[in-house]
C-alpha positions in Angstrom: 34.6 81.6 -245.9 38.2 82.7 -245.3 40.7 82.5 -248.1 42.7 79.9 -246.2 40.8 76.6 -246.0 41.4 74.5 -242.9 43.3 71.3 -243.1 41.4 68.2 -242.3 42.4 65.0 -240.6 41.5 61.8 -242.5 38.6 61.3 -240.0 37.5 64.9 -240.6 37.4 64.2 -244.3 35.2 61.2 -243.7 32.8 63.3 -241.6 32.9 66.1 -244.2 31.8 63.7 -246.9 28.9 62.4 -244.8 27.8 65.9 -243.9 28.0 67.0 -247.5 25.7 64.1 -248.7 23.3 64.8 -245.9 23.2 68.6 -246.7 23.1 68.2 -250.4 19.3 68.3 -250.5 19.3 71.4 -248.2 17.4 69.4 -245.5 19.5 67.5 -243.0 17.2 64.9 -241.4 17.4 63.7 -237.9 18.0 60.1 -239.1 21.0 61.3 -241.1 22.5 63.1 -238.1 21.9 60.0 -236.0 23.6 57.9 -238.7 26.6 60.2 -238.7 26.8 60.1 -234.9 26.4 56.3 -234.8 29.1 55.8 -237.4 31.6 58.1 -235.6 30.8 56.5 -232.3 31.2 52.9 -233.5 33.5 52.4 -236.4 37.2 51.6 -235.7 38.4 54.4 -238.0 37.0 56.9 -235.5 38.4 55.2 -232.4 40.6 58.2 -231.5 38.4 60.9 -233.1 37.0 63.8 -231.0 33.2 63.6 -231.8 32.9 67.3 -230.8 34.7 68.1 -234.1 31.6 67.0 -236.1 30.0 70.5 -235.5 33.1 72.3 -236.7 33.4 70.1 -239.8 29.7 70.6 -240.5 30.0 74.4 -240.3 32.9 74.2 -242.7 30.9 72.2 -245.1 27.9 74.5 -244.9 30.2 77.5 -245.4 31.8 75.9 -248.5 28.3 75.1 -249.9 27.6 78.9 -249.8 30.6 79.6 -252.0 30.5 79.6 -255.8 33.2 76.9 -256.1 32.6 75.4 -252.6 31.9 71.8 -253.6 35.2 71.7 -255.6 37.0 73.2 -252.6 35.4 70.6 -250.3 36.5 67.8 -252.6 40.0 69.3 -252.8 40.2 69.2 -249.0 38.9 65.7 -248.9 41.4 64.5 -251.5 44.3 66.2 -249.7 43.4 64.7 -246.4 42.1 61.2 -247.1 44.4 58.4 -248.1 43.4 56.8 -251.4 43.0 53.5 -249.6 40.1 55.1 -247.6 38.1 56.2 -250.7 35.8 53.2 -250.6 35.2 53.7 -246.9 34.3 57.4 -247.5 31.9 56.4 -250.3 30.3 53.6 -248.1 29.8 56.0 -245.3 28.2 58.6 -247.6 25.9 55.9 -249.0 24.9 54.8 -245.5 24.0 58.4 -244.5 22.1 59.0 -247.7 20.1 55.8 -247.2 19.5 56.4 -243.4 16.2 58.2 -243.9 14.9 55.8 -246.5 14.7 58.5 -249.2 17.2 59.1 -252.0 16.3 62.3 -253.9 18.0 63.8 -256.9 20.3 66.2 -255.0 21.6 63.3 -252.9 22.0 61.0 -255.9 24.0 63.8 -257.7 26.2 64.3 -254.6 26.8 60.6 -254.4 27.8 60.5 -258.1 30.1 63.5 -257.7 31.6 61.9 -254.6 32.3 58.7 -256.5 33.9 60.6 -259.3 36.0 62.8 -257.0 37.2 59.9 -255.0 38.2 58.1 -258.2 36.0 55.0 -257.6 35.3 52.6 -260.3 31.5 52.4 -261.2 31.3 48.7 -260.5 32.9 49.0 -257.0 30.6 51.9 -256.3 27.5 49.9 -257.3 28.6 47.1 -254.9 28.9 49.7 -252.1 25.5 51.2 -253.0 23.9 47.7 -253.0 25.3 47.0 -249.6 23.9 50.3 -248.2 20.6 49.5 -249.7 20.6 46.1 -248.1 21.5 47.5 -244.7 18.7 50.0 -244.7 15.9 47.9 -246.0 12.7 47.8 -244.0 10.1 45.0 -243.8 7.2 45.5 -246.1 4.0 46.6 -244.3 
């Protein structure tokens, strides 16, 4: 990774958080990629966003994950780029991506916790966001 980190738009920062949660378990599932694409294609915050940037942002996240302090650098970029008012949105999108495949494993749970802390979200608000993601991704019992 070059010494100079790229600057991110607020939408790039949202994508970076989603990609980071998806990649946290070292296995990006198709359902998670589809969730990211669906979110970018449908949410108003991405109305003027160039979806072709997803690949560039994903490569940046992957490169940062290879660095010793890459996660800290990633969250530094996110904090610098994302208005505080969008922190709950970022966390909600991260939760939706994590829940998209129906599996929440320890690396994803740790990344969600780290995201919550880095974004400065209150635990109670985060729990409400998590509960909403869980409700949106429930499946009917067999």
